[in-house]
N, C-alpha and C positions, 0 to 999 in steps of 0.2 A: 508693283505700287499700293498699299493698301488704303484703303477706304474707311474716312470716320465719319461720325455723326457731327453735323453743326447745326444748332441751333443759331436761328436769325432772326428780327422782327420788322418788320413790313407795315407800315400803317398802325401799327399795337397791337397785333398778330402774329406769334411764334411759330415760323415753321421749322419742320428739323429736314435738312439736307444732308444728303451722305456726297463726300468728295475727296479726292485724294489727299492724304495728311498736306502735302508740300503745296498743295491750293487752298489750304482753308483761308490765310491770311486775302487772298484775293476773292476767295468767296464775300469774308464778312465784308471789304470793302465794296465792294461790287451788289450787297444787299443794302449797305446804308448810301449808295449813289438813289439806288432802286427807291427805299423808303424815302430820303430827301425832295425828290420827283415827287413824289406820288404822291405826296405833304402839299408841297407846292400847287400841282394843280385841284387836290384837293380845295386848297387855302384860297381859290380863285374861287370857289362856290360854281364857277357854271360849269363841270362837271360832276353828276353824282352816280355812285354807283361804284363799289368794290371795282367790278370787271373792268366798263370804262377807264376809270382811272389809271388801272394796269397799264391795258391798252394804249391809252394816249401818252402815258408813260415810256410804254417799249416803244412806240414810233418815234418819239421823242429823241432817245437812244438812240434807234436804227440810224433817224437821219443824219445825226453828228455822226455815227463808224459811216456811214457811206461817204457821206465828205470829207471824211481824214481820208479813207481810202483814195478818194478822187486826186486830191491834194496830196498824196502821196506814190501817184500811180506813176509816175515819172521814171522810177529805179525799180529795186526787187521789193519784198517786203519786209520793213523796220522792224525793230522790236515794239518799240512803242505801236504799231497796227495790229501785229500777233496778241500785243495784249488786248487791245482793242477787242479782237474775234475770240477770245475767250472771254473775252468779260460779255460779250453778245450774247455766246452762246449760254454762259451760267444763266443769264438773265433771260434768256427763252425755256430754258429748263426750270428756272423757279417760275417763270409765269404760267409756264404747262401746270403746276404744279398746285396754282390757285384754285384752277377748275374745277 
């Protein structure tokens, strides 16, 4: 697997992220989802500061991931659960790069 550099925009700021070529589209979609969530949180006006907005978005997405895991815990790991796990890992990496 060869890595490539992908540029994503989150809250009007551009970030450079390295990822395997075959995961490029998933990374772009993950960044778009995070951008949408962070803009929605910022739009409420209740939370100020990039770091706090990022943490709230991460908490919301993690909560959704946990709910999806619990809903599917009756059997093995489904393809959508694996996708959600990958998305969560990418979001964690992206958030780590914010700091």
